[in-house]
All heavy atoms as an XYZ file, in Angstrom:
911
protein
N      11.512    -32.948     19.820
C      11.023    -33.035     18.473
C      11.677    -31.864     17.708
O      11.810    -30.773     18.224
C       9.527    -32.832     18.399
C       8.994    -32.745     16.997
S       7.267    -32.605     16.989
C       6.995    -32.664     15.335
N      12.086    -32.119     16.463
C      12.700    -31.067     15.634
C      11.752    -30.959     14.361
O      11.468    -31.995     13.717
C      14.087    -31.515     15.181
O      14.825    -31.761     16.322
C      14.709    -30.440     14.286
N      11.417    -29.745     13.975
C      10.701    -29.488     12.782
C      11.697    -28.984     11.736
O      12.513    -28.052     12.031
C       9.615    -28.458     12.969
C       8.532    -28.804     13.971
C       7.584    -27.632     14.296
C       7.781    -29.982     13.430
N      11.672    -29.653     10.617
C      12.733    -29.289      9.577
C      12.064    -28.507      8.420
O      11.003    -29.004      7.945
C      13.346    -30.600      9.084
C      13.974    -31.451     10.158
C      14.350    -32.786      9.580
C      15.151    -30.750     10.717
N      12.649    -27.417      8.028
C      12.158    -26.543      6.929
C      12.264    -27.286      5.657
O      12.823    -28.373      5.524
N      11.692    -26.638      4.612
C      11.571    -27.226      3.260
C      12.781    -26.781      2.358
O      13.466    -27.706      1.833
C      10.322    -26.836      2.572
C      10.223    -27.393      1.140
C       9.083    -27.343      3.419
N      13.050    -25.543      2.239
C      14.012    -25.052      1.239
C      15.230    -24.397      1.961
O      15.090    -23.827      3.021
C      13.400    -24.024      0.373
C      12.330    -24.577     -0.461
O      12.434    -25.686     -1.001
N      11.189    -23.920     -0.543
N      16.415    -24.614      1.351
C      17.612    -23.951      1.816
C      17.412    -22.442      1.966
O      16.915    -21.833      1.041
C      18.769    -24.227      0.837
C      20.137    -23.736      1.189
C      20.610    -24.359      2.429
C      21.060    -23.975      0.064
N      17.826    -21.872      3.054
C      17.735    -20.414      3.207
C      16.474    -19.926      3.822
O      16.331    -18.746      4.165
N      15.415    -20.773      3.879
C      14.148    -20.314      4.502
C      14.235    -20.509      6.021
O      14.725    -21.473      6.490
C      12.959    -21.162      3.944
C      12.628    -20.757      2.550
C      11.321    -21.490      2.121
O      10.921    -22.530      2.666
O      10.729    -20.980      1.102
N      13.840    -19.490      6.672
C      13.928    -19.510      8.157
C      12.553    -19.947      8.698
O      11.669    -19.119      9.000
C      14.377    -18.144      8.687
C      15.829    -17.913      8.331
C      16.265    -16.504      8.580
N      15.720    -15.433      7.738
C      16.113    -15.222      6.489
N      17.026    -15.954      5.926
N      15.510    -14.266      5.806
N      12.364    -21.255      8.774
C      11.092    -21.801      9.346
C      11.029    -21.379     10.820
O      11.973    -21.532     11.553
C      11.211    -23.350      9.229
C      10.005    -23.969      9.919
C       8.756    -24.037      9.317
C      10.111    -24.531     11.112
C       7.664    -24.643      9.895
C       9.029    -25.155     11.759
C       7.798    -25.233     11.122
N       9.936    -20.907     11.238
C       9.689    -20.476     12.568
C      10.069    -19.069     12.871
O      10.215    -18.656     14.035
N      10.167    -18.196     11.825
C      10.404    -16.761     12.031
C       9.337    -16.107     12.966
O       9.630    -15.184     13.677
C      10.501    -16.044     10.746
N       8.108    -16.639     12.848
C       7.037    -16.276     13.735
C       6.355    -17.582     14.154
O       6.164    -18.480     13.313
C       6.100    -15.316     13.126
N       5.967    -17.783     15.419
C       5.374    -18.973     15.890
C       4.154    -18.679     16.772
O       4.133    -17.675     17.496
C       6.362    -19.783     16.753
C       7.595    -20.365     16.012
C       8.560    -20.900     17.076
C       7.136    -21.445     15.056
N       3.120    -19.503     16.640
C       1.902    -19.382     17.483
C       1.283    -20.783     17.631
O       1.114    -21.501     16.663
C       0.941    -18.393     16.888
N       1.037    -21.203     18.918
C       0.331    -22.413     19.178
C      -1.170    -22.182     19.190
O      -1.614    -21.118     19.615
C       0.800    -22.909     20.537
C       1.029    -21.628     21.221
C       1.542    -20.617     20.198
N      -1.932    -23.154     18.615
C      -3.399    -23.036     18.696
C      -4.071    -24.321     18.227
O      -3.523    -24.980     17.379
C      -3.843    -21.890     17.755
N      -5.203    -24.602     18.853
C      -5.921    -25.820     18.412
C      -6.916    -25.437     17.302
O      -8.078    -25.212     17.554
C      -6.630    -26.445     19.595
C      -7.379    -27.716     19.264
O      -7.145    -28.248     18.180
O      -8.159    -28.181     20.070
N      -6.407    -25.389     16.071
C      -7.194    -24.904     14.940
C      -8.231    -25.981     14.466
O      -9.214    -25.557     13.863
C      -6.299    -24.591     13.778
C      -5.378    -23.376     13.919
C      -4.472    -23.188     12.744
C      -6.221    -22.111     14.169
N      -7.966    -27.202     14.674
C      -8.885    -28.247     14.279
C      -9.888    -28.707     15.390
O     -10.686    -29.545     15.093
C      -8.197    -29.384     13.598
C      -7.212    -30.028     14.522
O      -7.110    -29.718     15.702
O      -6.457    -30.922     13.953
N      -9.779    -28.178     16.564
C     -10.681    -28.513     17.623
C     -10.574    -29.930     18.192
O     -11.529    -30.403     18.833
N      -9.422    -30.557     18.031
C      -9.252    -31.936     18.451
C      -8.644    -32.029     19.860
O      -8.355    -33.142     20.391
C      -8.377    -32.770     17.494
C      -6.945    -32.339     17.384
O      -6.548    -31.247     18.073
O      -6.181    -32.929     16.626
N      -8.401    -30.893     20.527
C      -7.850    -30.862     21.870
C      -6.360    -30.878     21.896
O      -5.736    -30.815     23.006
N      -5.678    -30.926     20.854
C      -4.280    -30.967     20.733
C      -3.739    -29.602     20.089
O      -4.327    -29.195     19.077
C      -3.678    -32.112     19.897
C      -4.083    -33.511     20.497
C      -3.667    -34.566     19.616
C      -4.439    -35.815     19.869
N      -5.749    -35.810     19.343
N      -2.795    -28.999     20.635
C      -2.250    -27.720     20.032
C      -1.622    -28.013     18.709
O      -0.744    -28.943     18.555
C      -1.245    -27.109     20.986
O      -1.893    -26.642     22.118
N      -1.906    -27.181     17.753
C      -1.236    -27.176     16.469
C      -0.261    -26.025     16.456
O      -0.353    -25.139     17.251
C      -2.310    -26.957     15.309
C      -3.458    -27.893     15.372
O      -3.199    -29.137     15.461
O      -4.586    -27.478     15.401
N       0.810    -26.167     15.609
C       1.799    -25.134     15.551
C       1.702    -24.338     14.241
O       1.652    -24.923     13.192
C       3.211    -25.720     15.623
C       4.298    -24.704     15.562
C       4.339    -23.825     16.852
C       5.715    -25.421     15.462
N       1.506    -23.074     14.401
C       1.482    -22.156     13.226
C       2.854    -21.537     13.126
O       3.397    -20.983     14.126
C       0.444    -21.042     13.392
C      -0.901    -21.699     13.770
C       0.255    -20.249     12.196
C      -1.840    -20.741     14.516
N       3.504    -21.628     11.968
C       4.874    -21.093     11.777
C       5.003    -20.304     10.531
O       4.677    -20.706      9.459
C       5.796    -22.324     11.733
N       5.479    -19.104     10.740
C       5.889    -18.184      9.604
C       7.201    -18.574      9.069
O       8.112    -18.985      9.833
N       7.406    -18.480      7.769
C       8.617    -18.858      7.157
C       9.125    -17.644      6.298
O       8.330    -17.091      5.483
C       8.434    -20.036      6.174
C       9.773    -20.381      5.475
C       8.037    -21.236      6.999
N      10.348    -17.243      6.443
C      10.891    -16.152      5.647
C      12.190    -16.710      4.971
O      12.883    -17.433      5.559
C      11.130    -14.913      6.442
C      12.095    -15.083      7.605
C      12.341    -13.799      8.296
O      11.421    -13.075      8.691
O      13.569    -13.507      8.493
N      12.500    -16.299      3.785
C      11.669    -15.462      2.861
C      10.479    -16.124      2.265
O       9.523    -15.451      1.869
C      12.626    -14.995      1.830
C      13.689    -16.074      1.687
C      13.770    -16.687      3.112
N      10.416    -17.441      2.149
C       9.254    -18.105      1.679
C       8.859    -17.636      0.310
O       7.849    -16.971      0.117
N       9.621    -17.988     -0.700
C       9.491    -17.395     -2.050
C       8.418    -18.030     -2.879
O       8.262    -17.739     -4.075
C      10.812    -17.412     -2.771
C      11.798    -16.497     -2.147
O      11.416    -15.512     -1.458
O      13.001    -16.770     -2.246
N       7.652    -18.970     -2.326
C       6.487    -19.519     -3.011
C       6.924    -20.600     -4.109
O       8.165    -20.927     -4.237
N       5.962    -21.183     -4.765
C       6.232    -22.248     -5.774
C       7.232    -21.771     -6.771
O       7.022    -20.656     -7.378
C       4.871    -22.509     -6.392
C       3.873    -21.936     -5.525
C       4.528    -20.822     -4.776
N       8.195    -22.568     -7.019
C       9.266    -22.259     -8.037
C       9.894    -20.906     -7.790
O      10.331    -20.241     -8.774
C       8.660    -22.377     -9.434
C       8.117    -23.801     -9.766
O       8.735    -24.725     -9.342
O       7.049    -23.792    -10.400
N       9.830    -20.413     -6.628
C      10.499    -19.131     -6.238
C       9.970    -17.902     -7.014
O      10.588    -16.977     -7.360
C      12.032    -19.156     -6.434
C      12.684    -20.137     -5.447
O      12.126    -20.285     -4.322
O      13.668    -20.768     -5.764
N       8.645    -18.007     -7.346
C       8.025    -16.905     -8.219
C       7.371    -15.752     -7.389
O       7.002    -14.796     -7.902
C       6.932    -17.498     -9.022
C       7.483    -18.434    -10.152
C       6.389    -18.948    -10.951
N       5.542    -19.793    -10.097
C       4.593    -20.573    -10.513
N       4.292    -20.641    -11.755
N       3.926    -21.321     -9.639
N       7.438    -15.866     -6.008
C       6.879    -14.756     -5.203
C       8.007    -14.358     -4.194
O       7.861    -14.665     -2.985
C       5.651    -15.287     -4.385
C       4.533    -15.542     -5.394
C       3.268    -15.852     -4.607
N       2.321    -16.455     -5.480
C       1.199    -17.037     -5.016
N       0.933    -17.095     -3.765
N       0.331    -17.565     -5.885
N       8.974    -13.695     -4.672
C      10.100    -13.269     -3.810
C       9.587    -12.562     -2.536
O       8.900    -11.547     -2.624
C      11.052    -12.342     -4.680
C      12.445    -12.178     -4.140
C      13.228    -13.523     -4.299
O      12.998    -14.303     -5.123
N      14.236    -13.610     -3.397
N      10.002    -13.049     -1.410
C       9.662    -12.497     -0.113
C       8.192    -12.400      0.103
O       7.723    -11.633      0.966
C      10.340    -11.160      0.121
C      11.784    -11.195      0.127
O      12.340    -12.234      0.574
O      12.532    -10.193     -0.316
N       7.395    -13.197     -0.547
C       5.989    -13.213     -0.330
C       5.698    -13.949      1.053
O       4.706    -13.608      1.707
N       6.517    -14.878      1.357
C       6.468    -15.641      2.622
C       5.439    -16.707      2.659
O       4.578    -16.713      1.820
C       6.438    -14.780      3.891
C       7.774    -14.019      4.006
C       7.777    -13.138      5.232
N       7.655    -13.857      6.430
C       8.067    -13.458      7.621
N       8.756    -12.287      7.699
N       7.930    -14.069      8.760
N       5.553    -17.630      3.650
C       4.636    -18.684      3.809
C       4.281    -18.789      5.280
O       5.046    -18.409      6.095
C       5.292    -20.041      3.397
C       5.658    -20.245      1.969
C       6.237    -21.574      1.824
C       7.254    -21.584      0.698
N       7.975    -22.822      0.551
N       3.113    -19.423      5.545
C       2.686    -19.842      6.865
C       2.307    -21.237      6.776
O       1.487    -21.616      5.993
C       1.545    -18.931      7.379
C       1.007    -19.465      8.697
C       1.956    -17.445      7.510
N       2.914    -22.061      7.650
C       2.655    -23.553      7.743
C       1.835    -23.823      8.956
O       2.015    -23.099      9.953
C       3.960    -24.316      7.857
C       4.624    -24.555      6.554
C       5.658    -23.737      6.106
C       4.271    -25.570      5.719
C       6.366    -23.863      4.982
C       4.941    -25.778      4.470
C       5.962    -24.971      4.116
O       6.660    -25.125      2.951
N       1.002    -24.810      8.941
C       0.317    -25.338     10.076
C       0.717    -26.820     10.271
O       0.451    -27.596      9.372
C      -1.227    -25.172      9.956
C      -1.904    -25.740     11.185
C      -1.647    -23.710      9.810
N       1.287    -27.128     11.413
C       1.638    -28.511     11.726
C       0.624    -28.957     12.751
O       0.544    -28.439     13.853
C       3.082    -28.555     12.246
C       3.469    -29.980     12.595
C       4.079    -27.939     11.268
N      -0.155    -29.976     12.402
C      -1.194    -30.473     13.321
C      -0.577    -31.177     14.507
O       0.382    -31.943     14.410
C      -2.106    -31.391     12.535
C      -2.872    -30.668     11.510
C      -3.783    -31.580     10.706
N      -5.070    -31.649     11.375
C      -6.127    -32.216     10.814
N      -6.114    -32.541      9.590
N      -7.279    -32.317     11.510
N      -1.181    -30.928     15.664
C      -0.728    -31.601     16.867
C      -1.145    -33.061     16.886
O      -2.063    -33.485     16.245
N      -0.385    -33.837     17.652
C      -0.580    -35.275     17.742
C       0.002    -35.841     19.051
O       0.945    -35.210     19.540
C       0.052    -36.021     16.554
O       0.009    -37.366     16.641
N      -0.490    -36.933     19.522
C       0.082    -37.557     20.670
C       1.226    -38.415     20.338
O       1.951    -38.847     21.198
C      -1.017    -38.355     21.545
O      -1.564    -39.306     20.576
C      -2.030    -37.464     22.039
N       1.409    -38.699     19.003
C       2.461    -39.580     18.597
C       3.324    -38.911     17.530
O       3.298    -39.213     16.365
C       1.936    -40.896     17.993
O       1.019    -40.553     16.936
C       1.186    -41.725     19.082
N       4.072    -37.926     17.906
C       4.920    -37.158     16.981
C       6.377    -37.803     16.921
O       6.878    -38.249     17.919
C       5.068    -35.704     17.397
C       3.805    -34.855     17.339
C       4.025    -33.519     17.992
C       3.410    -34.728     15.884
N       6.909    -37.855     15.734
C       8.287    -38.404     15.644
C       9.323    -37.438     16.109
O       9.057    -36.267     16.454
C       8.424    -38.527     14.116
C       7.556    -37.494     13.530
C       6.385    -37.340     14.451
N      10.609    -37.891     16.270
C      11.591    -37.094     16.731
C      11.947    -35.985     15.773
O      12.325    -34.897     16.204
C      12.901    -37.903     16.956
N      11.810    -36.206     14.525
C      11.960    -35.101     13.486
C      10.773    -35.177     12.553
O      10.335    -36.248     12.186
C      13.249    -35.352     12.732
N      10.379    -34.002     12.076
C       9.172    -33.904     11.161
C       9.609    -32.911     10.068
O       9.854    -31.813     10.303
C       7.980    -33.444     11.933
C       6.707    -33.310     11.181
C       6.174    -34.651     10.761
C       5.631    -32.671     12.087
N       9.507    -33.426      8.800
C       9.679    -32.572      7.648
C       8.319    -31.909      7.380
O       7.280    -32.570      7.254
C      10.128    -33.368      6.436
C      11.525    -33.910      6.662
N      12.656    -33.222      6.277
C      11.941    -35.111      7.204
C      13.721    -34.029      6.626
N      13.311    -35.102      7.105
N       8.383    -30.652      7.151
C       7.039    -29.873      6.963
C       6.575    -29.768      5.551
O       5.606    -29.114      5.301
C       7.185    -28.489      7.654
C       8.152    -27.676      6.906
C       7.407    -28.570      9.113
C       8.064    -26.195      7.222
N       7.280    -30.406      4.634
C       6.896    -30.197      3.211
C       5.451    -30.518      2.880
O       4.936    -29.965      1.984
C       7.879    -31.036      2.355
N       4.835    -31.440      3.552
C       3.549    -31.891      3.178
C       2.475    -31.368      4.144
O       1.442    -31.941      4.293
C       3.514    -33.424      3.082
C       4.261    -33.915      1.896
C       4.151    -35.465      1.766
N       4.905    -35.898      0.667
C       6.243    -36.223      0.680
N       6.901    -36.144      1.773
N       6.809    -36.591     -0.427
N       2.761    -30.321      4.852
C       1.821    -29.700      5.815
C       0.983    -28.653      5.114
O       1.346    -28.114      4.061
C       2.520    -29.208      6.997
C       3.434    -30.142      7.662
C       2.659    -31.223      8.373
N       3.547    -32.274      8.793
C       3.281    -33.550      8.741
N       2.142    -34.012      8.224
N       4.087    -34.461      9.147
N      -0.155    -28.248      5.723
C      -1.016    -27.206      5.199
C      -0.176    -25.912      5.206
O       0.564    -25.662      6.141
C      -2.172    -27.073      6.045
N      -0.284    -25.103      4.233
C       0.345    -23.835      4.150
C      -0.410    -22.780      3.395
O      -1.248    -23.125      2.581
C       1.782    -23.954      3.682
C       1.918    -24.293      2.269
C       2.063    -23.295      1.294
C       1.992    -25.624      1.799
C       2.184    -23.659     -0.039
C       2.128    -26.037      0.482
C       2.192    -24.937     -0.452
N      -0.087    -21.545      3.637
C      -0.680    -20.382      3.015
C       0.486    -19.574      2.424
O       1.477    -19.363      3.117
C      -1.473    -19.508      3.988
C      -2.099    -18.352      3.242
C      -2.594    -20.379      4.653
N       0.341    -19.075      1.184
C       1.334    -18.284      0.577
C       1.025    -16.824      0.554
O      -0.205    -16.497      0.409
C       1.586    -18.740     -0.886
C       2.109    -20.105     -1.093
C       2.000    -20.480     -2.602
C       3.570    -20.271     -0.584
N       1.993    -15.945      0.593
C       1.729    -14.535      0.428
C       1.141    -14.303     -1.006
O       1.510    -15.034     -1.952
N       0.193    -13.423     -1.121
C      -0.429    -13.189     -2.399
C       0.472    -12.736     -3.570
O       0.352    -13.104     -4.685
C      -1.648    -12.251     -2.241
C      -2.563    -12.148     -3.443
C      -3.754    -11.312     -3.156
O      -3.801    -10.600     -2.169
N      -4.669    -11.214     -4.084
N       1.404    -11.831     -3.174
C       2.374    -11.246     -4.137
C       3.754    -11.254     -3.580
O       3.884    -11.333     -2.371
C       1.942     -9.770     -4.451
C       0.622     -9.641     -5.108
C       0.342     -8.198     -5.390
N      -1.029     -8.112     -5.950
C      -2.091     -7.749     -5.287
N      -1.992     -7.530     -3.957
N      -3.267     -7.612     -5.790
N       4.702    -11.039     -4.390
C       6.087    -10.871     -3.937
C       6.070     -9.711     -2.951
O       5.407     -8.712     -3.111
C       6.986    -10.550     -5.149
O       7.048    -11.695     -5.945
N       6.939     -9.845     -1.980
C       7.221     -8.803     -0.982
C       6.052     -8.541      0.012
O       6.150     -7.591      0.783
C       7.643     -7.447     -1.613
O       8.766     -7.687     -2.415
N       5.013     -9.361      0.037
C       3.919     -9.174      1.031
C       4.387     -9.333      2.433
O       3.863     -8.744      3.356
C       2.789    -10.150      0.740
C       1.867     -9.719     -0.362
O       2.020     -8.641     -0.924
O       0.879    -10.454     -0.681
N       5.347    -10.216      2.645
C       5.810    -10.528      3.997
C       4.765    -11.172      4.866
O       4.625    -10.896      6.034
C       6.489     -9.311      4.647
C       7.703     -8.721      3.897
S       9.068     -9.877      3.762
C       9.652     -9.908      5.404
N       3.935    -12.107      4.264
C       2.939    -12.750      4.949
C       3.460    -13.552      6.195
O       4.451    -14.135      6.053
C       2.200    -13.765      4.031
C       1.064    -14.564      4.683
C      -0.192    -13.686      4.675
C       0.876    -15.827      3.890
N       2.745    -13.503      7.263
C       3.123    -14.287      8.416
C       4.137    -13.608      9.354
O       4.657    -14.231     10.243
N       4.332    -12.293      9.170
C       5.192    -11.574     10.094
C       4.738    -11.657     11.508
O       5.452    -11.852     12.473
C       5.314    -10.091      9.659
O       5.854    -10.138      8.239
C       6.335     -9.403     10.480
N       3.388    -11.554     11.652
C       2.724    -11.755     12.976
C       1.592    -12.777     12.790
O       0.906    -12.789     11.746
C       2.085    -10.508     13.466
O       3.041     -9.538     13.699
N       1.374    -13.616     13.767
C       0.420    -14.633     13.781
C      -0.425    -14.615     15.108
O       0.177    -14.402     16.119
C       1.046    -16.024     13.692
C       2.049    -16.215     12.516
C       2.876    -17.472     12.770
C       1.340    -16.353     11.195
N      -1.661    -14.979     15.001
C      -2.502    -15.088     16.217
C      -3.681    -16.023     15.882
O      -4.048    -16.115     14.720
C      -2.997    -13.730     16.643
N      -4.152    -16.633     16.919
C      -5.347    -17.503     16.790
C      -6.466    -16.922     17.695
O      -6.271    -16.736     18.946
C      -5.011    -18.914     17.156
N      -7.600    -16.595     17.061
C      -8.734    -15.999     17.843
C      -9.987    -16.579     17.243
O     -10.077    -16.847     16.013
C      -8.744    -14.469     17.669
C      -9.902    -13.833     18.368
C      -7.407    -13.865     18.193
N     -11.048    -16.738     18.016
C     -12.329    -17.143     17.476
C     -13.075    -15.913     16.949
O     -13.931    -15.348     17.577
C     -13.145    -17.846     18.569
C     -14.470    -18.330     18.107
O     -14.734    -18.313     16.874
O     -15.304    -18.756     18.903
N     -12.739    -15.578     15.702
C     -13.348    -14.389     15.109
C     -14.786    -14.430     14.787
O     -15.607    -13.511     14.879
C     -12.619    -14.059     13.791
C     -11.246    -13.458     14.055
C     -10.082    -14.088     13.879
C     -10.927    -12.085     14.376
N      -9.005    -13.251     14.181
C      -9.551    -12.073     14.546
C     -11.731    -10.953     14.615
C      -8.815    -10.825     14.865
C     -11.007     -9.827     15.003
C      -9.635     -9.721     15.111
N     -15.268    -15.685     14.432
C     -16.658    -15.813     13.972
C     -17.574    -16.339     15.042
O     -18.766    -16.633     14.801
C     -16.758    -16.608     12.731
C     -16.093    -17.986     12.778
O     -15.684    -18.333     13.864
O     -15.899    -18.650     11.751
N     -17.091    -16.631     16.238
C     -17.950    -17.005     17.333
C     -18.394    -18.428     17.256
O     -19.426    -18.820     17.939
N     -17.814    -19.304     16.433
C     -18.284    -20.651     16.334
C     -17.613    -21.594     17.326
O     -17.880    -22.802     17.239
C     -18.019    -21.156     14.889
C     -16.599    -21.338     14.524
O     -15.703    -20.998     15.338
O     -16.314    -21.766     13.426
N     -16.792    -21.096     18.221
C     -16.169    -21.919     19.236
C     -14.866    -22.548     18.805
O     -14.272    -23.259     19.556
N     -14.460    -22.268     17.601
C     -13.160    -22.779     17.041
C     -12.296    -21.616     16.723
O     -12.721    -20.556     16.274
C     -13.364    -23.559     15.782
C     -14.183    -24.857     16.068
C     -14.269    -25.725     14.851
N     -15.005    -26.865     15.143
C     -14.756    -28.102     14.748
N     -13.686    -28.312     13.960
N     -15.468    -29.085     15.098
N     -10.941    -21.852     16.958
C      -9.984    -20.757     16.681
C      -9.778    -20.620     15.206
O      -9.789    -21.523     14.412
C      -8.643    -21.106     17.368
C      -8.720    -21.157     18.881
C      -7.394    -21.610     19.403
C      -9.009    -19.749     19.435
N      -9.675    -19.365     14.785
C      -9.374    -19.007     13.397
C      -7.919    -18.423     13.412
O      -7.440    -17.858     14.377
C     -10.314    -17.993     12.912
C     -11.810    -18.421     13.060
O     -12.072    -19.512     12.518
O     -12.575    -17.729     13.729
N      -7.289    -18.437     12.238
C      -5.840    -17.956     12.177
C      -5.898    -16.527     11.631
O      -6.538    -16.253     10.577
C      -5.174    -18.893     11.171
C      -3.707    -18.557     10.813
C      -2.848    -18.458     12.117
C      -3.133    -19.535      9.844
N      -5.219    -15.663     12.273
C      -5.030    -14.318     11.887
C      -3.582    -14.122     11.470
O      -2.661    -14.467     12.150
C      -5.283    -13.287     12.966
O      -6.608    -13.487     13.498
N      -3.397    -13.549     10.259
C      -1.989    -13.516      9.663
C      -1.875    -12.023      9.105
O      -2.723    -11.574      8.378
C      -1.894    -14.501      8.536
C      -0.473    -14.398      7.953
C      -2.194    -15.940      9.034
N      -0.748    -11.459      9.447
C      -0.382    -10.150      8.910
C       0.426    -10.278      7.588
O       1.194    -11.190      7.466
C       0.347     -9.264      9.944
O       1.623     -9.717     10.095
N       0.315     -9.243      6.816
C       1.157     -9.079      5.594
C       1.442     -7.582      5.458
O       0.775     -6.849      4.810
C       0.387     -9.589      4.327
N       2.515     -7.132      6.175
C       2.682     -5.701      6.325
C       3.040     -4.942      5.023
O       2.999     -3.737      4.968
C       3.917     -5.643      7.319
C       4.542     -6.990      7.286
C       3.486     -7.948      6.887
N       3.405     -5.700      3.963
C       3.744     -4.983      2.658
C       2.766     -5.394      1.549
O       3.091     -5.239      0.412
C       5.200     -5.216      2.293
C       6.133     -4.637      3.299
C       6.813     -5.443      4.205
C       6.416     -3.299      3.312
C       7.677     -4.861      5.133
C       7.222     -2.750      4.145
C       7.876     -3.470      5.151
N       1.638     -5.868      1.930
C       0.611     -6.226      0.857
C       0.014     -4.991      0.288
O      -0.119     -3.952      0.926
C      -0.558     -7.081      1.552
N      -0.228     -5.070     -1.000
C      -0.849     -3.899     -1.678
C      -2.328     -3.900     -1.544
O      -3.016     -4.939     -1.519
C      -0.509     -4.048     -3.225
C       0.959     -3.899     -3.481
O       1.713     -3.383     -2.632
O       1.451     -4.385     -4.600
N      -2.876     -2.713     -1.433
C      -4.365     -2.576     -1.369
C      -4.921     -2.244     -2.694
O      -4.218     -2.287     -3.723
N      -6.190     -2.008     -2.721
C      -6.871     -1.727     -4.037
C      -6.378     -0.419     -4.626
O      -5.901      0.451     -3.958
C      -8.331     -1.608     -3.657
C      -8.436     -1.600     -2.187
C      -7.182     -1.971     -1.634
N      -6.479     -0.340     -5.960
C      -6.048      0.887     -6.646
C      -4.523      1.029     -6.609
O      -3.723      0.060     -6.725
N      -4.045      2.207     -6.194
C      -2.590      2.420     -6.237
C      -2.056      2.434     -4.778
O      -1.071      3.076     -4.453
C      -2.298      3.811     -6.901
C      -2.924      4.981     -6.235
O      -3.746      4.767     -5.319
O      -2.652      6.083     -6.631
N      -2.658      1.700     -3.867
C      -2.276      1.701     -2.441
C      -1.149      0.669     -2.248
O      -1.370     -0.419     -1.703
C      -3.465      1.407     -1.632
C      -4.535      2.523     -1.713
C      -5.791      2.220     -0.945
N      -5.419      2.037      0.497
C      -6.150      1.355      1.289
N      -7.316      0.865      0.935
N      -5.746      1.199      2.596
N       0.024      0.954     -2.730
C       1.161      0.091     -2.593
C       1.559     -0.054     -1.187
O       1.713      0.935     -0.438
C       2.289      0.637     -3.533
O       3.380     -0.168     -3.389
N       1.903     -1.247     -0.744
C       2.463     -1.511      0.624
C       1.693     -1.013      1.721
O       2.211     -0.633      2.758
C       3.913     -1.044      0.721
C       4.894     -1.740     -0.232
O       4.505     -2.833     -0.695
O       5.916     -1.156     -0.469
N       0.358     -0.943      1.593
C      -0.504     -0.384      2.686
C      -0.766     -1.400      3.780
O      -1.216     -0.974      4.837
C      -1.882      0.149      2.093
S      -2.962     -1.197      1.529
N      -0.405     -2.626      3.551
C      -0.528     -3.735      4.572
C      -1.883     -4.374      4.547
O      -2.900     -3.805      4.130
C      -0.062     -3.418      5.958
O      -1.050     -2.548      6.595
N      -2.007     -5.590      5.105
C      -3.265     -6.290      5.240
C      -3.174     -7.293      6.343
O      -2.118     -7.749      6.799
C      -3.566     -7.040      3.899
N      -4.273     -7.600      6.882
C      -4.388     -8.725      7.890
C      -5.503     -9.665      7.288
O      -6.524     -9.176      6.795
C      -4.786     -8.179      9.200
N      -5.213    -10.904      7.420
C      -6.103    -11.929      6.891
C      -6.620    -12.783      7.982
O      -5.870    -13.119      8.905
C      -5.404    -12.837      5.863
C      -4.866    -12.078      4.700
C      -3.551    -11.699      4.638
C      -5.701    -11.684      3.612
C      -2.998    -10.995      3.554
C      -5.172    -10.966      2.571
C      -3.882    -10.657      2.533
O      -3.344     -9.925      1.505
N      -7.826    -13.225      7.969
C      -8.460    -14.208      8.924
C      -8.838    -15.425      8.114
O      -9.589    -15.349      7.071
C      -9.665    -13.591      9.617
C     -10.225    -14.727     10.476
C      -9.242    -12.413     10.459
N      -8.308    -16.552      8.511
C      -8.620    -17.814      7.795
C      -9.242    -18.713      8.792
O      -8.675    -18.990      9.867
C      -7.261    -18.458      7.352
C      -6.541    -17.480      6.378
C      -7.536    -19.770      6.555
C      -5.053    -17.868      6.112
N     -10.449    -19.202      8.506
C     -11.181    -20.069      9.347
C     -10.328    -21.301      9.643
O      -9.782    -21.926      8.741
C     -12.511    -20.435      8.775
C     -13.351    -19.216      8.679
C     -14.745    -19.566      8.203
N     -15.371    -20.401      9.236
C     -16.609    -20.918      9.208
N     -17.290    -20.684      8.107
N     -17.075    -21.611     10.151
N     -10.211    -21.638     10.900
C      -9.345    -22.745     11.384
C      -9.545    -24.054     10.586
O      -8.621    -24.617     10.047
N     -10.735    -24.557     10.604
C     -10.956    -25.893      9.959
C     -10.764    -25.844      8.440
O     -10.266    -26.804      7.845
C     -12.309    -26.417     10.296
C     -12.461    -26.946     11.687
S     -11.224    -28.286     12.025
C     -11.873    -29.596     10.862
N     -11.063    -24.704      7.764
C     -10.890    -24.586      6.345
C      -9.489    -24.778      5.880
O      -9.171    -25.288      4.818
C     -11.508    -23.278      5.800
O     -10.691    -22.211      6.266
N      -8.537    -24.341      6.693
C      -7.153    -24.451      6.442
C      -6.629    -25.929      6.525
O      -5.705    -26.346      5.781
C      -6.302    -23.578      7.415
C      -4.867    -23.469      7.192
C      -4.534    -22.870      5.840
C      -4.195    -22.701      8.293
N      -7.305    -26.746      7.353
C      -6.759    -28.066      7.603
C      -7.532    -29.153      6.836
O      -7.255    -30.300      7.066
C      -6.851    -28.353      9.113
C      -5.917    -27.419      9.979
C      -6.116    -27.682     11.394
C      -4.499    -27.605      9.520
N      -8.506    -28.781      6.037
C      -9.210    -29.824      5.235
C      -8.481    -30.365      4.087
O      -7.696    -29.665      3.522
C     -10.544    -29.248      4.771
C     -11.501    -29.087      6.004
C     -12.844    -28.685      5.472
C     -13.776    -28.547      6.697
N     -15.096    -28.112      6.297
């Protein structure tokens, strides 16, 4: 199977993590994309994270354009540099942990970094 990126110059799969985020017993693929400049290229280097749902009937090639994704909040956040799946809230389902090493914090805390936790099922609804 080949996963095909969306935009020219984006490096789909710069970071990868398998996890069953929807609890269906099939591994989903979480993939970081760089530079991932966001809609209409308005978030330069904000990056993207895609989730490709697992299936027993996957095609030989899959375009990821219509898959679930998360965008970096601002330009240069570098969202998705690191990815992990952990059951953070103890509900028995995996949640997605995503780093953004150049995210800005409150006040004047420029590039202080952030880690986000996204509940697994909420991302795939």
